[in-house]
N, C-alpha and C positions, 0 to 999 in steps of 0.2 A: 971748254967745255960748261964751266961756272956760266960766262956769260948767255950759252943759250938755253940755259936750264932758267934764266932769268926769263930771258924773253919769252921761252915757252910759260912761266907762270903766270909772266905779266898777260900774255897771250888768252890764257886761262880764263883769266879771272874780267878780262874787257869783254868775255863772251861769254862769259857768266852773268856779265852786268847788263849786256844788251837781251841777251835773251831775258831774263826777267824783266827789263823794262816792257819787253815788246808784249810778254805774257798778262805783266799788270794791266798793261794799255786796253788789252783786250777784253778781260774780266768786268773793268771799267767801264768800258763801252757798253759793254753785255749788260750789265747791273741797271745804268742809268739808261736802256733800252726799256728792259722791262720794267721798271719802276714809273717810269714815263706811262705805258701802257696799261699798266695797271693802276695807277693815283687817278688815272681819264674818265676810270669807271668805280671809285672807290668813294664811298660815303662816309662822312664825319660822322660818326654815334651822334646820337639827340637823345632827348628826353621822353619815354614813350608810354608816358602818364594814360590813363583810361581817359576817352572823350567822351562826352554824352551821348543818348542816344539819339540827338537832332541829326546827327552825322552819316547814321546808318550803318549798314553792314557790322562788321567785324568789331567791335573796338576792346580793347585791351587801351627831232628834236637839236636843242641847241643847248650847250652848257656853258659856261664861266664862272671861274671862282673868285671871291671877293678876299682873297688873301688871308679869309678867316674861318669862321665853321658855318659858311652860309655858302648859297650856292645862289646864281642867276640861271636860270632858264626857262627851255618853250615847249610849248608842246602844241605839234602841228594837228588843224582840226577842218575836217573837211564838211562840204555843206548837203550833201547827201545823207538824208538819214542820221540816226543820232551817234555819235561818237563814241566808244564805251573808252575811258580813261581810266586813270590811277593819280598820285601822288608819292613820288618817292622824295620829296621837299617837301613843306610846308612855309609862310612865313608866320613869325609867331602869334599875329593875328591870322588864326584857319577861319573868320568867319565866311560861308559865303560872297557875302557882297565885295568883300577882300581880296576872296582869291579871284573870285569873277572879272575885277576891278578892267582889266584890261579888253572886255570881249561888251562892255556896256554897249548896249544898242545894237547887239550881233547876239550875243543867247540868248535864247528864248526859254530854256526848262533843262533841270536836270532831276536825275531820279538814279538814286542810290536802291539800297535793298530795304524796303518798307519804306523809304520818304522820298518825297520829293519838292521841287520848288519853280517854280514857274517867274520868268520876271513880265512886269507889268509896267508900262511907260506909269511916269511921275510918281510911280509909286517904290518901283523895285524889287527886289526879291519877296516873291510870298509863299508860303509853306510849310510843311514838318521840316522840310531840310536846311536849318540853318547854319550850319559847321558840317569844315569841312575835316574828314579823318584819313590820316594819312594809309590806313589800312584797309580802306572800301575802294572797290570800283563804283564807277559812276557812268551814265548813259549823257551824254552831252548832246542839244540838238544848238545849232547856230543858225542864224541865216546869208551868210557869206563865211565861204572858206579865210581861215586865221587862225593863230598862233596865240592860245593863250600863255604869257609870259608872266613869272613872279619872279620877283626879286629878293634878294637876303632871303633867302629860303632854308630853315633848317634840316637837314637829311634825317630819312628816319633812322633809327636802329636797328637794321637789317636780321640780329637775333630779335627783336621782337616777336612772339608771342599771336600767334592769330587762335580766336577761340570757335573753331569749326562749329557747325551744329547738321545734325542730321539732313538729308538731304541735298538744296541747293546756297553756296555760300558767293558772295559776289564783294571778292577780296583786290586787290594792290599787288603788287611784285615790289617788297621797297627793296630795290637796288636798279641805278641806272644804267645797266646793263643787260646782258640779255644770259640767262643762263638753262643747259638744257633738262629740260623736266624729269628724265629720269637723275638727273645730278642735281637738280635743288632740291626736289622731294625725301625727305627722309624716311628709311625703311620701312617703318612701323606708321607710319602716317599715309603712308602712299598704298599701303594693303586696303586702307578704309576707303581708299577715291576712287569710281568710278568713271570718272569721266568729265575733261576741262574742254570752257568753251572762252572761243575769246571772239574781236569783233571778226566774222566771218571765215573764222577757222574755228577747226575743234581739234579732241584727240579722245580717243577710247583706249582704254587699259582690256588687255583680251591676253588673257592666259598661255604662258608659251613661248606670247610675240610680244609683251610690252607694250608700249603703249605707239600706238597705230595714228595715223589721221594727218593734217595739213598743220595742227598745231605740232610742233616741233619742239619750242622753247618760250621760258618767262620772258619777257621785256618790261623795264622801267619806264612809266609812261603810258603802259597797257591796262585795263583791268579786266577780269576772268571772272567765270561762274564755274567755280570748284565744285562736282558733286561726290558725296558721300555717302556710304552706310551705315556709318554711328558717328557720334561727336567724336572729336581730335585735338590738340592743342599742336599746331603746326607751327614750325620752325623753319625758313625756308633755308637751304644751304646755298653760301654763295662765296665766291674766289676769296683769299685769304687777303687782308691789306695791304699795301706794299711797302709795308713798314719794317713787316715778316723779311719779304723778300732781301731786303736791303741789308738787312742784319744778316742773315746767312750768308750773302756773298759776301758781306766785309769779315766773317767768320773767316771763309772760305777764300780771302788773297792775304791775310795777317798770317794764315797759315801756311800759304804758301810761300810767302816773304820768309819766314821763320826757316822749313827747310832747304830755298835755297843760300839761306847765311851759313848752314851750317856748310855749305858744299866747297 
């Protein structure tokens, strides 16, 4: 009888250990998968000091990481008409000539809100737009379809404030992923916004229906005209960093292991 009891206890401990390992493995796989998914869209915080008026707008794709706080990425451009773009990360040298370096001989003009510049052979960029702002949208024209590529770009802090004025504001989206309009806009700011227009897409807000139209989400790398009935300070809502998810999942794992150790 004593021998049978010992076998039973050993069998129970073995079963619990196996269940614990299986459970821990499942949680680990989920945590890793979620972290990879979020990190693919997570921008690193950067200093968002105000730019000068030469950048225009509201002052205040392929991606790869360099392993530090900068990223390399490209924006695909078409040659038919202008491209409404923005930058969710910019190099430390945000001068127009440096940002457009990959398009020399191809880009012909760029227009922001109240500013513009034209490329002239043997002269370079000429006009009131001299510095690119990460918070502004831009209409960019090129002669041939190409990619605007940036290296060692510093991601914009998605918590940066946009100073919206009454009327139309040409802005960026400071996040390299996509977020639905209703989720991205804080409720208090959404109340004064009546319409949003992107390149070839638009959405209007209707009473009792919310946002209606072909534009359903903000996307990093795209520019947007936001129309307001009053001035407002906008801080976009974006997904939480992957680090927070990892911390929560880690606490979940530790808590579960402690409970199983008590069995």
